[in-house]
Structure formats: structure tokens, C-alpha cells
C-alpha positions as CSV (number, residue, x, y, z in Angstrom):
1,X,-4.9,32.7,1.0
2,X,-7.1,30.0,0.1
3,X,-5.6,26.7,1.8
4,X,-5.1,24.8,-1.7
5,X,-6.0,21.2,-0.3
6,X,-9.7,23.2,0.1
7,X,-10.3,24.3,-3.3
8,X,-9.0,20.9,-4.3
9,X,-8.9,17.9,-2.0
10,X,-6.6,15.8,-1.7
11,X,-7.8,12.2,-2.9
12,X,-6.7,9.7,0.0
13,X,-6.3,5.9,-0.6
14,X,-4.8,2.8,1.3
15,X,-1.6,2.3,1.0
16,X,-0.6,-1.4,1.7
17,X,3.0,-0.4,2.8
18,X,1.9,1.8,5.3
19,X,-0.3,-0.4,7.0
20,X,1.0,-1.5,10.5
21,X,0.3,-5.3,9.9
22,X,3.1,-4.5,7.1
23,X,4.9,-2.2,10.1
24,X,5.3,-4.7,12.4
25,X,6.4,-7.4,9.5
26,X,9.6,-5.4,9.0
27,X,10.1,-4.6,12.1
28,X,10.0,-8.7,13.1
29,X,12.4,-10.0,10.4
30,X,15.0,-7.1,11.9
31,X,14.4,-8.8,15.7
32,X,12.3,-6.0,16.9
33,X,9.5,-7.1,19.2
34,X,6.0,-4.8,17.7
35,X,3.6,-4.2,19.8
36,X,0.3,-6.7,17.8
37,X,-2.0,-4.9,15.0
38,X,-5.2,-6.5,16.4
39,X,-4.1,-4.3,20.4
40,X,-2.1,-1.1,19.0
41,X,-2.3,3.2,18.9
42,X,-2.0,4.4,15.6
43,X,-1.4,8.5,14.4
44,X,-1.3,9.8,11.3
45,X,-0.4,12.8,10.2
46,X,-1.4,14.4,7.2
47,X,-4.3,11.8,7.4
48,X,-6.6,13.5,4.5
49,X,-9.9,12.6,4.7
50,X,-9.1,8.8,6.0
51,X,-9.2,7.5,3.4
52,X,-5.5,5.2,4.3
53,X,-6.5,5.2,8.1
54,X,-10.6,4.0,8.6
55,X,-10.1,0.6,6.5
56,X,-7.2,-0.4,9.1
57,X,-9.5,0.8,12.1
58,X,-12.6,-0.6,10.5
59,X,-10.4,-4.3,9.9
60,X,-8.6,-3.8,13.9
61,X,-11.6,-2.2,15.9
62,X,-9.6,-3.2,19.4
63,X,-7.3,-1.1,18.3
64,X,-6.9,3.3,18.6
65,X,-6.5,5.3,15.7
66,X,-5.5,9.1,15.5
67,X,-5.4,10.9,12.4
68,X,-4.3,14.5,11.9
69,X,-5.0,16.6,8.9
70,X,-5.0,20.5,8.1
71,X,-7.9,20.7,5.6
72,X,-10.6,20.4,7.8
73,X,-13.0,19.7,4.7
74,X,-11.6,16.6,4.8
75,X,-11.6,16.1,8.4
76,X,-15.5,16.2,8.0
77,X,-16.0,14.3,5.2
78,X,-13.5,11.3,6.8
79,X,-15.5,12.2,10.2
80,X,-18.7,10.9,8.8
81,X,-17.4,8.0,7.0
82,X,-15.9,6.7,10.7
83,X,-19.2,7.9,11.9
84,X,-21.2,6.2,9.2
85,X,-20.1,2.6,9.6
86,X,-19.8,3.0,13.4
87,X,-16.5,3.2,14.3
88,X,-16.0,4.2,18.1
89,X,-12.4,3.7,17.7
90,X,-10.8,6.4,15.7
91,X,-10.5,10.0,16.0
92,X,-9.8,12.8,13.6
93,X,-8.9,16.1,13.9
94,X,-8.4,19.2,11.6
95,X,-5.2,20.7,12.9
96,X,-1.2,22.8,11.5
97,X,1.4,19.9,11.7
98,X,2.8,23.3,14.5
99,X,-0.3,22.8,16.5
100,X,-0.2,19.0,16.9
101,X,0.5,18.5,21.2
102,X,3.1,16.7,22.0
103,X,0.5,15.1,24.8
104,X,-0.9,13.1,22.6
105,X,0.1,9.7,24.3
106,X,1.9,7.6,23.2
107,X,1.5,4.9,20.2
108,X,3.2,1.9,18.4
109,X,2.9,2.6,14.8
110,X,3.2,5.9,13.2
111,X,2.6,6.8,9.2
112,X,3.5,9.6,7.4
113,X,2.7,9.6,4.1
114,X,2.9,11.6,1.1
115,X,3.3,14.7,3.4
116,X,7.5,15.1,4.1
117,X,9.2,16.2,0.9
118,X,6.1,18.7,0.2
119,X,6.4,20.9,3.6
120,X,9.5,23.1,5.6
121,X,12.4,22.5,7.2
122,X,10.7,23.1,9.9
123,X,7.9,21.6,9.5
124,X,10.2,18.4,8.8
125,X,11.8,18.9,11.5
126,X,8.4,18.6,13.6
127,X,7.5,15.8,11.4
128,X,11.1,13.8,13.3
129,X,10.7,15.0,16.4
130,X,6.7,14.4,17.0
131,X,7.7,10.9,16.1
132,X,10.6,10.6,18.6
133,X,8.6,11.9,21.5
134,X,5.3,9.6,20.7
135,X,6.6,6.1,19.9
136,X,6.5,4.0,21.9
137,X,10.0,1.9,22.6
138,X,9.4,-0.7,19.9
139,X,7.4,1.7,18.2
140,X,7.8,2.0,14.0
141,X,7.6,4.7,12.5
142,X,6.7,5.2,8.4
143,X,7.8,8.3,5.7
144,X,7.4,8.2,2.8
145,X,9.2,10.7,0.8
146,X,10.2,11.9,-2.7
147,X,13.9,10.3,-3.4
148,X,17.2,11.7,-5.8
149,X,18.6,10.9,-7.6
150,X,15.3,10.1,-10.0
151,X,13.8,13.1,-7.9
152,X,16.0,15.2,-10.1
153,X,13.7,14.4,-13.3
154,X,10.7,14.9,-11.5
155,X,11.5,18.1,-10.5
156,X,12.8,18.6,-14.2
157,X,9.1,18.3,-15.6
158,X,8.2,20.6,-12.4
159,X,9.7,23.6,-13.0
160,X,8.5,23.3,-16.9
161,X,4.5,23.2,-15.7
162,X,5.6,25.8,-13.2
163,X,6.6,27.8,-16.6
164,X,3.7,26.9,-18.7
165,X,1.4,27.9,-15.9
166,X,2.5,31.0,-14.8
167,X,-0.2,33.6,-14.0
168,X,-3.0,31.6,-13.8
169,X,-4.5,31.0,-10.6
170,X,-7.8,29.2,-11.4
171,X,-6.7,25.1,-9.8
172,X,-9.2,23.8,-13.0
173,X,-7.7,25.9,-15.7
174,X,-3.8,25.0,-14.0
175,X,-4.5,21.6,-14.2
176,X,-5.7,21.4,-17.6
177,X,-3.1,23.0,-19.0
178,X,-0.3,21.1,-17.1
179,X,-1.6,17.8,-18.4
180,X,-1.9,19.6,-22.4
181,X,1.6,20.9,-21.8
182,X,2.5,16.8,-21.0
183,X,0.5,14.9,-24.2
184,X,2.4,17.9,-25.8
185,X,6.0,17.3,-24.6
186,X,5.2,13.4,-25.0
187,X,4.2,13.3,-29.0
188,X,6.6,16.2,-29.3
189,X,9.8,13.5,-29.2
190,X,12.3,10.9,-31.2
191,X,12.1,7.8,-29.6
192,X,16.4,7.0,-30.5
193,X,17.0,10.2,-28.8
194,X,18.1,9.6,-24.9
195,X,16.5,13.2,-24.1
196,X,13.8,12.2,-25.9
197,X,12.9,8.6,-24.5
198,X,13.2,10.5,-21.1
199,X,11.3,13.0,-21.6
200,X,8.6,11.0,-22.9
201,X,8.6,8.6,-20.3
202,X,8.1,10.7,-17.8
203,X,5.9,12.9,-19.2
204,X,3.4,9.7,-20.0
205,X,3.7,8.4,-16.3
206,X,3.3,11.7,-14.4
207,X,0.0,11.9,-17.2
208,X,-1.2,8.1,-15.6
209,X,-2.0,10.4,-12.4
210,X,-5.0,11.7,-10.9
211,X,-5.2,16.1,-11.6
212,X,-5.6,16.6,-8.1
213,X,-2.2,15.0,-7.2
214,X,-0.5,16.8,-10.5
215,X,-2.2,19.9,-8.6
216,X,-0.9,19.3,-5.2
217,X,2.2,17.4,-6.0
218,X,3.8,18.9,-9.9
219,X,2.3,22.5,-8.8
220,X,3.6,22.4,-4.9
221,X,4.7,25.5,-3.5
222,X,7.4,23.2,-1.6
223,X,9.0,20.5,-3.7
224,X,12.3,19.5,-2.0
225,X,13.4,15.7,-2.8
226,X,16.2,14.3,-0.8
227,X,19.5,11.8,-0.6
228,X,18.4,8.3,1.1
229,X,21.9,9.5,3.6
230,X,20.2,12.9,3.8
231,X,16.8,11.6,5.4
232,X,19.1,9.5,7.6
233,X,20.7,12.1,9.4
234,X,17.7,14.6,9.6
235,X,16.2,10.8,11.6
236,X,19.7,10.3,13.9
237,X,19.6,14.5,15.0
238,X,16.5,13.4,16.9
239,X,17.2,10.2,17.8
240,X,16.1,7.6,15.0
241,X,17.6,5.1,13.0
242,X,16.6,3.4,9.7
243,X,15.1,0.1,10.1
244,X,14.2,-1.0,6.5
245,X,12.1,0.1,3.4
246,X,8.5,-0.8,3.6
247,X,8.4,-2.9,0.6
248,X,9.1,-6.4,1.7
249,X,10.8,-7.0,-2.1
250,X,13.2,-4.7,-0.9
251,X,14.7,-6.8,1.2
252,X,16.6,-9.0,-1.0
253,X,17.3,-7.3,-4.7
254,X,17.2,-9.7,-7.7
255,X,16.8,-7.5,-10.9
256,X,20.3,-6.9,-10.8
257,X,23.2,-8.1,-12.6
258,X,25.5,-10.9,-10.1
259,X,28.5,-9.1,-9.9
260,X,26.7,-5.9,-8.4
261,X,24.6,-7.9,-6.5
262,X,28.1,-9.5,-5.1
263,X,29.5,-5.7,-4.4
264,X,26.6,-4.4,-2.4
265,X,26.3,-7.4,-0.3
266,X,29.6,-6.7,0.5
267,X,28.3,-3.2,2.4
268,X,25.3,-5.4,4.4
269,X,27.1,-4.4,7.5
270,X,26.7,-0.4,6.1
271,X,22.8,-0.9,5.7
272,X,22.3,3.0,5.0
273,X,25.7,2.7,2.6
274,X,24.3,-0.4,1.1
275,X,20.7,1.7,0.3
276,X,22.3,4.9,-0.8
277,X,24.2,3.3,-3.4
278,X,21.0,0.6,-4.8
279,X,19.2,4.2,-4.9
280,X,22.1,5.8,-7.3
281,X,21.9,2.0,-9.1
282,X,18.0,2.1,-10.1
283,X,17.3,6.3,-9.8
284,X,15.2,5.9,-7.5
285,X,12.6,8.5,-7.2
286,X,10.0,7.5,-3.8
287,X,10.8,6.3,-0.8
288,X,9.1,4.2,2.1
289,X,11.6,4.6,4.7
290,X,11.0,3.0,8.8
291,X,12.5,4.3,11.3
292,X,12.7,3.6,15.5
293,X,14.2,4.8,18.2
294,X,18.0,4.9,18.0
295,X,18.1,2.7,21.1
296,X,16.8,-0.4,19.7
297,X,19.8,-3.3,19.0
298,X,18.4,-4.1,15.5
299,X,19.4,-7.8,13.9
300,X,19.8,-7.5,10.0
301,X,21.1,-10.9,9.6
302,X,17.8,-13.5,8.0
303,X,16.8,-15.6,11.2
304,X,14.3,-18.2,9.7
305,X,12.7,-18.6,12.4
306,X,11.4,-15.5,12.9
307,X,9.5,-16.2,9.8
308,X,7.8,-18.8,12.5
309,X,5.8,-15.7,14.1
310,X,4.3,-14.4,11.1
311,X,1.7,-15.2,8.2
312,X,2.4,-15.8,4.8
313,X,-0.3,-15.0,1.5
314,X,-0.1,-15.6,-1.7
315,X,-2.5,-15.1,-5.3
316,X,0.6,-16.0,-7.7
317,X,-0.7,-18.7,-9.7
318,X,0.7,-21.8,-11.1
319,X,0.7,-20.6,-15.2
320,X,0.4,-24.2,-16.7
321,X,1.9,-28.1,-16.0
322,X,5.4,-28.5,-14.7
323,X,8.0,-29.2,-17.8
324,X,10.1,-32.5,-18.5
325,X,12.7,-31.5,-15.9
326,X,10.0,-30.9,-12.8
327,X,10.2,-26.9,-13.2
328,X,7.3,-25.0,-12.9
329,X,6.2,-21.8,-13.2
330,X,4.5,-19.3,-10.9
331,X,2.6,-15.7,-12.1
332,X,2.2,-13.3,-8.9
333,X,0.3,-9.7,-9.3
334,X,2.2,-6.1,-10.7
335,X,4.4,-8.7,-12.7
336,X,5.9,-11.4,-10.3
337,X,7.1,-14.2,-11.3
338,X,9.3,-17.4,-10.2
339,X,10.0,-20.7,-12.2
340,X,11.3,-23.4,-9.4
341,X,11.6,-27.5,-10.1
342,X,11.5,-27.6,-5.9
343,X,9.6,-29.6,-4.9
344,X,9.2,-28.2,-1.1
345,X,8.3,-24.3,-3.3
346,X,6.1,-26.0,-6.0
347,X,4.1,-27.9,-3.1
348,X,4.1,-24.3,-0.8
349,X,2.8,-21.9,-3.9
350,X,0.0,-24.9,-4.5
351,X,-1.0,-24.5,-1.1
352,X,-1.2,-21.0,-1.2
353,X,-2.7,-20.2,-4.0
354,X,-5.8,-22.8,-2.7
355,X,-6.0,-20.9,0.9
356,X,-5.9,-17.4,-1.3
357,X,-7.8,-14.7,-0.3
358,X,-6.6,-16.1,3.5
359,X,-3.2,-16.0,5.1
360,X,-2.4,-19.0,6.7
361,X,-0.1,-19.0,9.7
362,X,3.9,-20.2,9.5
363,X,2.6,-24.1,11.6
364,X,-0.2,-24.3,9.8
365,X,1.4,-23.8,6.3
366,X,3.9,-26.0,7.3
367,X,1.6,-29.2,9.2
368,X,0.3,-29.0,4.8
369,X,3.3,-28.6,3.4
370,X,5.3,-31.3,5.5
371,X,6.1,-30.7,9.0
372,X,9.2,-31.6,9.4
373,X,10.9,-28.7,7.3
374,X,10.5,-25.9,9.3
375,X,13.9,-23.9,8.0
376,X,13.6,-24.9,4.5
377,X,9.9,-23.3,4.3
378,X,11.4,-19.9,6.4
379,X,14.0,-20.1,3.5
380,X,10.8,-20.1,1.1
381,X,9.1,-17.8,2.6
382,X,12.2,-15.4,2.2
383,X,13.0,-15.4,-0.9
384,X,9.5,-15.5,-2.4
385,X,8.5,-12.7,-0.8
386,X,11.4,-10.6,-2.1
387,X,10.6,-11.8,-5.6
388,X,6.8,-10.2,-4.9
389,X,5.0,-13.8,-4.8
390,X,3.9,-14.0,-0.9
391,X,3.2,-11.6,1.3
392,X,3.8,-11.7,5.0
393,X,1.4,-10.6,7.4
394,X,1.7,-10.5,11.1
395,X,-2.0,-10.7,11.8
396,X,-4.4,-11.9,9.5
397,X,-6.5,-10.2,6.7
398,X,-10.2,-10.2,8.2
399,X,-11.5,-11.3,5.0
400,X,-13.9,-14.2,4.2
401,X,-12.4,-17.3,1.7
402,X,-15.7,-17.9,0.7
403,X,-19.1,-16.8,0.5
404,X,-21.4,-17.7,3.1
405,X,-25.0,-18.9,3.5
406,X,-26.2,-15.1,3.7
407,X,-23.0,-13.3,2.0
408,X,-21.7,-9.9,3.8
409,X,-19.3,-7.9,1.7
410,X,-17.7,-5.4,3.4
411,X,-19.4,-2.5,4.7
412,X,-16.9,0.3,3.7
413,X,-17.2,-1.2,0.3
414,X,-20.6,-0.7,-0.1
415,X,-20.2,2.8,1.0
416,X,-17.4,4.0,-1.3
417,X,-19.4,1.9,-4.0
418,X,-22.3,4.5,-3.8
419,X,-19.9,7.1,-5.5
420,X,-17.9,5.3,-7.1
421,X,-16.9,1.9,-8.5
422,X,-13.3,2.0,-7.0
423,X,-13.8,0.2,-3.3
424,X,-11.2,-0.9,-0.6
425,X,-10.6,-4.2,0.2
426,X,-10.1,-6.3,3.3
427,X,-6.4,-7.0,2.1
428,X,-6.2,-3.2,2.2
429,X,-5.9,-2.6,-1.8
430,X,-7.5,-1.2,-3.9
431,X,-10.4,-2.5,-6.8
432,X,-12.5,-1.7,-9.1
433,X,-15.8,-3.6,-9.6
434,X,-16.5,-3.6,-13.1
435,X,-20.0,-3.8,-14.0
436,X,-23.3,-2.5,-13.9
437,X,-24.7,-6.3,-11.9
438,X,-21.5,-7.1,-10.0
439,X,-21.8,-3.6,-8.3
440,X,-25.8,-3.8,-7.6
441,X,-24.3,-7.7,-6.6
442,X,-22.1,-6.2,-4.0
443,X,-24.5,-3.8,-2.7
444,X,-27.1,-6.4,-1.9
445,X,-24.4,-8.5,0.7
446,X,-25.1,-7.4,3.6
447,X,-25.7,-10.4,5.3
448,X,-30.0,-10.6,4.8
449,X,-30.3,-12.7,2.1
450,X,-29.8,-16.3,1.0
451,X,-28.1,-17.6,-2.8
452,X,-32.6,-17.7,-3.4
453,X,-33.1,-14.0,-2.6
454,X,-29.7,-12.6,-3.9
455,X,-31.0,-14.5,-7.8
456,X,-34.6,-12.6,-7.7
457,X,-33.6,-9.0,-6.9
458,X,-30.4,-9.5,-8.8
459,X,-33.0,-10.2,-11.8
460,X,-35.5,-8.2,-11.6
461,X,-32.3,-5.1,-11.7
462,X,-31.5,-6.7,-14.6
463,X,-34.8,-7.2,-15.8
464,X,-35.8,-3.4,-15.2
465,X,-32.5,-1.8,-16.2
466,X,-32.2,-3.7,-19.5
467,X,-28.9,-5.3,-19.1
468,X,-29.9,-9.1,-19.7
469,X,-32.0,-9.4,-22.7
470,X,-31.5,-13.2,-22.8
471,X,-32.0,-15.1,-19.3
472,X,-31.7,-14.4,-16.3
473,X,-28.8,-14.7,-14.0
474,X,-28.5,-18.7,-12.8
475,X,-26.9,-20.1,-9.9
476,X,-23.8,-20.6,-11.3
477,X,-23.3,-17.7,-12.6
478,X,-23.7,-15.9,-8.8
479,X,-21.6,-18.5,-7.6
480,X,-18.6,-17.4,-9.9
481,X,-19.7,-13.5,-9.3
482,X,-19.5,-14.6,-5.4
483,X,-15.7,-16.4,-5.6
484,X,-14.0,-13.6,-6.9
485,X,-16.1,-10.7,-4.5
486,X,-14.1,-13.8,-2.4
487,X,-11.1,-13.4,-4.4
488,X,-11.3,-10.0,-4.3
489,X,-11.3,-10.0,-0.7
490,X,-14.9,-8.3,-0.7
491,X,-16.8,-10.7,2.0
492,X,-16.8,-10.3,5.3
493,X,-15.4,-13.4,7.3
């Protein structure tokens, strides 16, 4: 039978939580001494066409990357992109997991995203064995997987989909039929019925996903979600231990009632048990789990001095002036928000907002907000990070805070823009460049044009395409557009 990943290519994309920088941050906060990401070795199992690994290799030219995937077509596509970017620090190989040799050397960071729950038990054991054998003593492995109990909801819908497409072999028709079923299921439910509300919400979430994901995830031959404690037990059999979750907001759960948080705090000395009960409380569906060697002595208690090794960044903005009590509200990405009257906390968030998209070293940030409060600053960064307002980095992203005399946009983004409006930023996120003129501007930013040349070419392009029937783009509009691209982390420093 033809490989389903050759029949329907699986879209790969950057995952911030699986970036070596994120892994290094969590390791540092737990008392480890991870390899500096600017000079490290990274292995990705199931790399697809390199949508995750290639942008990292581009930003970290002195590190070494190896990606492995069984889909030869995806590997060929990734190799072509890496060659066009002139990357000499990345190798992509078409190999099945069973064929991956153990003589690959040692890696500081190992990544396995979206693979573990879709392979048979023997392949899962192989992933863990490779992680153990190939990881440096202070290395970190990232493995994501579908988790229970929330996975039961997805499993229920998957079984309905499989029943609906029984007997249909054509991949395109399977996707079409599944999407039609999801729409029908969602539209048929009553909001006041508990089952109906649950089914409707789950069907609508699935409809938001691209057809290729439905084909490979929901309709896959194997779908094996598992409980967190089961995964940790599997890892332990290979000499690996639980380090943390890759999401920084998991540092301290905040959305639960205080009495529940107090009960969880009683389990702080038993992190696996605590995490399992958190999954029960949240009905968690997916996990991004970090592992390290069992021999590593982890220090899970919070130590402010560890924050001194890191960088901080924040796109959060104050939504208005402070009220009569001095309270200001700050809002960040993905709905994160916090209100505070604490003078230092407000100063920190305003300072980081002004510096965005730059990440400030702890010492630099301390100097800007008052250089005698290192412990207080560390506490503020810890809690604002847990609230989703602040990002922590072990290495600053390679993006420019503002456009230079001859602005240069990310070569990777300019290449991707030829295929569609979605591009990878220098902060390892995905953004959609809206508007024909905005996309043309990004394509022109190759470092050879000053603002006068950019204005002339944009004006000619707009007129030839009938985009601006009135006055041409002016210098002020160009500057705003360049600043927007800088804030999106699309300009090279």
C-alpha cells in the first residue's frame, strides 16, 4: 500500500514549545546546566519537510541539526528549501524509526512532536530508547502525545469519522466526507443538552483544523492516547525522568480555585502525581512533555537566581491609564491578561513592551527598572511568565527591533511568501502577511534598497496592479509598515 504521508503530505510548522531555547529555559529553571542553544546538536524524529527544524537552523548557524522522517517526498522538499537558504548546518534524512542508527552521536536536544501517539508500541519504545542512547548527560528530550482523559473525547469523534468513511479509499473523498460529517454533527446539537454541547464543541474544534491533519490524525490507522503517568512509567523503563511541561504557563496553574491550588501544592514533592491530578481536573487532551536522564538531580523548588541567566520579552500592552488606585491592566497574546498596582511590575511590563520584539537580558532589564531589586524582578518575571504575559529565553531571538537604512527581511519568510501568505517569524511563530502590497514590501526587503527605492517600487507595483487609485504610498505609511514587520519579528538584526 502507498504510504499515506506520500499520498497526502503532512503540513509541518514551527512549534515554539519545541524550540531548543524553550527546552533550555525549562532545564535552567529546574537546576540543570543545558547546552547553550547557539552551539548545540539537535535531533528531530518525524521532522516532515523541516517546517520546524529549518527555521531554527537558520537562526542558529553555529549549531548542528539532524531531521529524520520516513516520508521521502517531505524530506526532498525540506532538503531543497535548506539548500536554497544555503544552510550547511542541517541534514534531513528519509528513514523509518526502525532504521535509525544508534551511531548518530550525542544530541543536546531531541524533539519528537506529533508522532508518539500514532505509532505502534514497538516504535514508541524505539523513540524512548533513541532518546536515552543519544542524549548528552544534561540533554533534554521533548515528546508530545495525546493525553487522557481528554483524549477520550477525540477518540469518540474519531470512531464516528471512521464509521462514516468506511469503504472509501480516496484520501480527498475521505477528508471531504469527514468535514461534512463534522458540520452535520455540530449543527444538529442543542446547546442546553450536555452531550450536545460537548459534541458540538469538539466537532467545531476539529473543523478548524486543515483537512490534511484530519486525514493523518483522526483517520490514522493508529491513535493511542495515554495517561500521563503511563507515559512517565514508559520513559522510566528507559532510564528517563519527567522534567517539566514545555509550556511556560504551566509553571504555576492559575485558573483553578484557590482551595484546589492549595490541595495541589500538597503534592509539590510528587510532581508526577500532581500533574496527573491536574490532567483529571482539566480533562487534558495533549501534552508537551520534557524528559531528561534519571541520573540528573532536578531542583524543582523555585530559585530566583536561576532567572539571572535568562532573557525576557513581552508583547503585552497596557490597555489604558492606571485607575485611581494605581492599578493598570496589561493584555498579551492569546487572551492573557493581568492587572497590577505594583510599581516594579508595571515598570517591567512597560519596559519590555517598549523593547519588543527584542528580548532583554536579566541584567539589562534590572538596570532599566532599578538595579537593586534582583530578587523582586525575578519573582515578577516568574509570575508574569506563568500568566502568559512574558516569554523567557536562554538566547535572544535573532530579530531586529527596527528597520535599518536598507531593511532586510528574513530570507526564509521571503521564500515562504512565494508559496502563500503564511510565513515563519524569527521568533519561531507563524504569521499571515495580509494584503498584496504588504507581501510585495516583504519580498522587496533583501537589504539592497533604501526607503526611496522601496517607495518607488511599491508605488509602481500598486499602480500597475490597480491597488491604489489615489495617491501613492508615502514615507509615513512605509515607516508604519516597516515597524509592523519589525514587531512581527520578520526583520533581521
